[in-house]
N, C-alpha and C positions, 0 to 999 in steps of 0.2 A: 290342452286342458283348460276349461273355463273356470274350474273350481280354484279358489285362491283366497288368501287373506287380504282384507281391505279395510278401509276406514268405514265407519258406520254411515257417514253421510254419502258414501259412494254406492250404497246398495241399490241395485237396479230393480226397484219395486214399483210395478205399475198396477198391482192388485193388492187386495187385503190378504193377510196371512190366513191360512185355513185352521191351524192349530198351533199350540205352543206348550212348552213345559216351563213351569214357573217354580222356583224354589220355595215360594211362600205357600204354605199349606192352607189356603183359604177355605177349602171344603171342610177340612178337619176342624178348623177354628169355628166355622159356623155351626158344625155339628156339636162341638163342645158348648157353644152358646145355647143351642136348643136344649141340650141335656140339662144345663144349668137352669134354664127356665122351667123345664119339666120338674126338676127337683124342688123348685120353689113352689110351683103350683100344687104339686102333690104333697107338699110339706114333709118330704122325706129327709131333707137336709138343707135347711135355709142357708147356713154359713157356707157349706160346700157349693151350693148352687150359685150363690152370689160370687164366690171366689172364681168359679168357672166362667161366669159371665164377664167378670172384671178382667181376668187374664186374657180370654179370647178377644175381648173388645180392644184392649191395649195392643195386642199383637196385630189384629186386623188394621188398626189405625196407624200404628207407628213402625211396624216391621216393613222394611223396604221390599218393593216388588222387584224381584231379581229373576228376569226371564233368561233361561239358559239356551233355549232353542225355539226358533220359529219355523214352521213348516208351510211351504207354498206349493203351488201346482208342480213346478219343475225342479225346485231346489229347497234346501234347508239352510238356515243361518245359525251358527254356533256363536254364543257370546261368552264363552268361558275363558277369557283371557284376563291377565292382570290389568291391562289397560282397557277399560270399557269403551274406548273410542275405536278399538279394533274388533273385527269379527271375522269369521271364516264362512264363506259362501261355498256350498257343496251342491253340485247338480246330481240328481238321483241317478242319471245314466252313467255317471263317472264313479259310482260306488261299486267296488268289487265285493265287499262284504262288511258286515258289522257284527259286533258281539258285546255282550255285557260281562264285565269281570268284577267279581266280588273280591275285596281285599280286607286285610285286618284293620287298616286305618281309614280306607276310603274305597268307594266303588267307582268304576270308570266305564264309560261307553266308548268303545274303540270303533272308528270308522276307517276302513282301509279303502283307498282309492285305486283305480286301475293302473296308475303310474307308480304305485308302490308307497306313496305317501300315506301316513297314518295320522289321523286326527283323534285326539283323546279329550274327553270332556268328563269332568267330575260329576258323578251321578248319585242319587239318593234312594231310588226306588226301582228295583228290577222290573216289577210288574208294570209300572207306569211307562218306563222308558221302552221296554220291549213291546208293549201294546202300541205305542205311537210309532215306533220304528217299523213294526210289522204292517201297519196301516199304509205307510208310504213306500216301504222297501221290503215287501213280504218275502221275495225270493232270495234275498241277499243275506239272511242271517247265517252266521258261521257257527257251527257246533264246536265248542271248546271243551276239552276234557281237562278236569283238574287233577 
């Protein structure tokens, strides 16, 4: 098995990542800013528009960028550990299956490897995580009944 937990500085990266999943909702914040601008221009709600712009600007500037996963040609990297110096490198050909699980307090993405090991990452959007996982591991989604 080539998949393993390792230090971030030991990641064998010779190319740029293809895709990533970031916990910072930058797209939604930019949309909020545009809606705020539209409200001001159309004079429908100056105070609400200014509030939306201020809130989204502060979030975009000061909210930390917290990347949970990077996708490469042959592998993915998970950064959902307590110690951000550690990560998990998982090769696509060593993944047996993956599935998204909704929970009362948190959602998780489970990645099962061929050797029986299971990696779990805290998730926040079933649509986003499933779309990215289907792009890189389309045949490996596991159907889970609740």
